[in-house]
C-alpha positions as CSV (number, residue, x, y, z in Angstrom):
1,M,119.5,82.7,114.7
2,N,117.8,80.4,112.1
3,M,120.5,79.9,109.4
4,K,117.8,79.2,106.8
5,D,116.2,82.6,107.6
6,A,119.6,84.3,107.3
7,E,120.0,82.9,103.8
8,L,116.4,84.0,103.0
9,I,117.1,87.5,104.2
10,E,120.1,87.7,101.9
11,Q,118.1,86.4,99.0
12,L,115.3,88.8,99.9
13,Q,117.7,91.7,99.7
14,D,118.6,90.5,96.2
15,S,114.9,91.0,95.5
16,Q,114.3,87.3,95.0
17,V,110.5,86.8,95.1
18,A,111.0,83.1,95.9
19,A,112.7,84.0,99.2
20,F,109.8,86.3,100.1
21,D,107.3,83.6,99.3
22,E,109.1,81.1,101.5
23,L,109.2,83.5,104.4
24,Y,105.5,84.2,103.9
25,W,104.5,80.5,103.9
26,K,106.8,79.8,106.8
27,Y,105.4,82.6,109.1
28,H,102.0,83.8,107.8
29,E,99.9,81.5,109.9
30,A,101.7,82.4,113.1
31,V,101.5,86.1,112.4
32,Y,97.8,85.9,111.5
33,R,97.1,84.1,114.9
34,N,99.0,86.8,116.8
35,I,97.0,89.5,115.0
36,F,93.6,87.8,115.2
37,K,93.8,87.1,119.0
38,F,94.1,90.9,119.4
39,V,91.8,92.4,116.8
40,K,89.2,89.6,116.8
41,E,88.0,90.2,113.2
42,E,89.0,87.8,110.4
43,T,88.8,90.4,107.6
44,V,90.8,93.0,109.6
45,A,93.4,90.4,110.6
46,Q,93.8,89.3,107.0
47,D,94.3,93.0,105.9
48,I,96.9,93.6,108.6
49,L,98.6,90.3,107.7
50,Q,99.0,91.5,104.1
51,E,100.3,94.9,105.3
52,V,102.9,93.2,107.6
53,F,104.3,91.2,104.7
54,S,104.1,94.3,102.4
55,K,106.3,96.0,104.9
56,L,108.7,93.0,105.0
57,W,109.2,93.5,101.3
58,E,109.5,97.3,101.5
59,K,111.9,97.2,104.4
60,R,114.0,94.2,103.2
61,F,117.1,96.3,102.8
62,D,116.9,97.4,106.5
63,L,117.0,93.8,107.7
64,K,120.2,92.2,109.0
65,A,121.2,88.6,108.2
66,D,121.5,87.7,111.9
67,Q,118.1,89.2,112.7
68,S,115.1,87.2,114.0
69,V,112.5,87.3,111.3
70,S,109.8,86.0,113.6
71,G,110.7,88.8,116.1
72,W,110.6,91.5,113.5
73,L,107.3,90.3,112.1
74,F,105.9,90.1,115.7
75,V,106.8,93.8,116.4
76,I,105.5,95.0,113.1
77,S,102.2,93.1,113.5
78,F,102.0,94.6,117.0
79,H,102.3,98.1,115.7
80,L,99.8,97.6,112.9
81,S,97.3,95.9,115.2
82,V,97.6,98.7,117.8
83,S,97.1,101.3,115.0
84,H,93.9,99.6,114.0
85,I,92.6,99.4,117.6
86,R,93.6,103.0,118.2
87,K,91.5,104.1,115.2
88,K,88.6,101.9,116.5
89,V,88.9,103.4,120.0
90,R,88.7,106.9,118.7
91,E,85.8,106.1,116.4
92,H,83.7,103.9,118.8
93,A,85.2,104.3,122.2
94,L,85.7,100.6,122.5
95,H,88.4,98.3,124.0
96,Q,88.6,99.5,127.6
97,D,92.1,97.9,128.2
98,L,93.6,100.3,125.7
99,L,91.5,103.2,126.7
100,S,93.0,103.0,130.2
101,M,96.5,103.7,128.7
102,S,97.7,107.1,127.9
103,D,97.3,108.5,124.4
104,E,100.9,109.7,124.7
105,G,102.0,106.0,124.9
106,M,100.0,105.2,121.8
107,E,101.6,107.9,119.8
108,G,104.8,105.9,119.6
109,V,103.3,103.0,117.7
110,E,103.8,104.6,114.3
111,N,107.3,105.9,115.0
112,L,110.0,103.8,113.1
113,H,112.7,104.6,115.7
114,V,110.4,103.3,118.5
115,Q,109.6,100.2,116.5
116,E,113.4,99.5,116.1
117,E,114.1,100.1,119.8
118,Q,111.2,97.9,120.8
119,F,112.4,95.1,118.6
120,K,115.9,95.3,120.0
121,L,114.6,95.4,123.6
122,L,112.3,92.4,123.0
123,M,115.1,90.3,121.5
124,K,117.6,91.3,124.2
125,G,115.0,90.3,126.8
126,I,114.5,86.9,125.2
127,E,118.2,86.4,125.1
128,Q,118.4,86.8,128.9
129,L,116.2,83.6,129.3
130,S,117.5,80.1,129.6
131,P,117.7,78.2,126.3
132,R,114.5,76.2,127.0
133,K,112.5,79.2,128.1
134,R,113.9,81.2,125.1
135,S,112.7,78.4,122.7
136,I,109.2,78.3,124.3
137,V,108.7,82.1,124.2
138,T,109.9,82.1,120.6
139,L,107.5,79.3,119.6
140,C,104.5,80.4,121.6
141,K,104.7,84.2,121.5
142,L,106.6,85.1,118.3
143,E,105.7,82.2,116.1
144,G,102.1,81.8,117.4
145,K,102.3,78.1,118.1
146,T,99.9,76.4,120.6
147,Y,101.2,74.8,123.8
148,A,100.6,71.4,122.2
149,E,102.5,72.3,119.0
150,A,105.5,73.7,121.0
151,A,105.4,70.6,123.3
152,E,105.6,68.3,120.3
153,E,108.4,70.3,118.7
154,L,110.4,70.3,121.9
155,N,109.5,66.8,123.0
156,I,108.2,67.9,126.3
157,S,104.7,67.9,127.9
158,R,102.1,70.6,127.3
159,H,102.1,71.3,131.1
160,T,105.9,71.9,131.0
161,V,105.5,74.3,128.2
162,K,102.8,76.2,130.1
163,E,104.9,76.4,133.3
164,H,108.1,77.5,131.5
165,L,106.2,80.1,129.6
166,S,104.6,81.5,132.7
167,V,107.9,81.9,134.4
168,A,109.6,83.2,131.2
169,M,106.9,85.9,130.6
170,S,107.3,87.1,134.2
171,L,111.1,87.4,133.7
172,L,110.6,89.0,130.2
173,N,108.1,91.5,131.5
174,D,110.4,92.5,134.4
175,Y,113.4,92.9,132.0
176,M,111.5,95.0,129.5
177,Q,109.9,97.3,132.1
178,R,113.3,97.9,133.8
179,N,115.1,98.6,130.5
180,G,112.5,100.1,128.2
181,E,111.0,103.6,127.9
182,Q,107.9,103.1,130.0
183,K,105.4,105.0,127.9
184,Y,106.2,103.0,124.8
185,I,106.7,99.6,126.4
186,L,103.3,99.2,128.1
187,L,101.4,98.5,124.8
188,L,104.0,96.1,123.6
189,L,103.8,94.1,126.9
190,F,100.0,94.2,126.6
191,F,100.2,92.6,123.1
192,L,102.9,90.2,124.2
193,N,100.9,89.0,127.2
194,F,97.5,88.8,125.4
195,P,95.8,85.5,126.0
196,D,96.9,82.8,123.6
197,G,93.7,80.7,123.7
198,N,95.7,77.6,124.6
């Protein structure tokens, strides 16, 4: 757990706007990238981004000091992105990847209990990985960094990042499918495995 984030969560729960601003500036670019690669519309991605951070403020008392802020933001951005796509699918019958999935599975995206369970499952899955793979998944998938950015931060090659991430995602997918409720986990895996554009 990032100790600075733990301090910021405590300050956030004291309704300190400065703590919220710091979390926003720390994570907003990564969250935006995760949203945009999925919805492919700048205006929509900006709107969803604002909603994600509005929810961070609204739900600040539900956060735990030892909780991964990047993981929480990832799951919330996933749910809001899927909700947008779901509406778009119903209105325009677009996005064949999501159309192939059951509507029953999509119903869970707005359920707060499902969101909490998915967050816990995602973080438990990441914890099963080796320290190096855990760092790479966190940087590339949760924090939205490119392979090059992750490589520079970890002082390894871009190729090493790519190889570790490929193996890590295979392990994480397997763990989540074995331990999650199938109808609610498919969409999360779809979002998690969406191409990064690296």
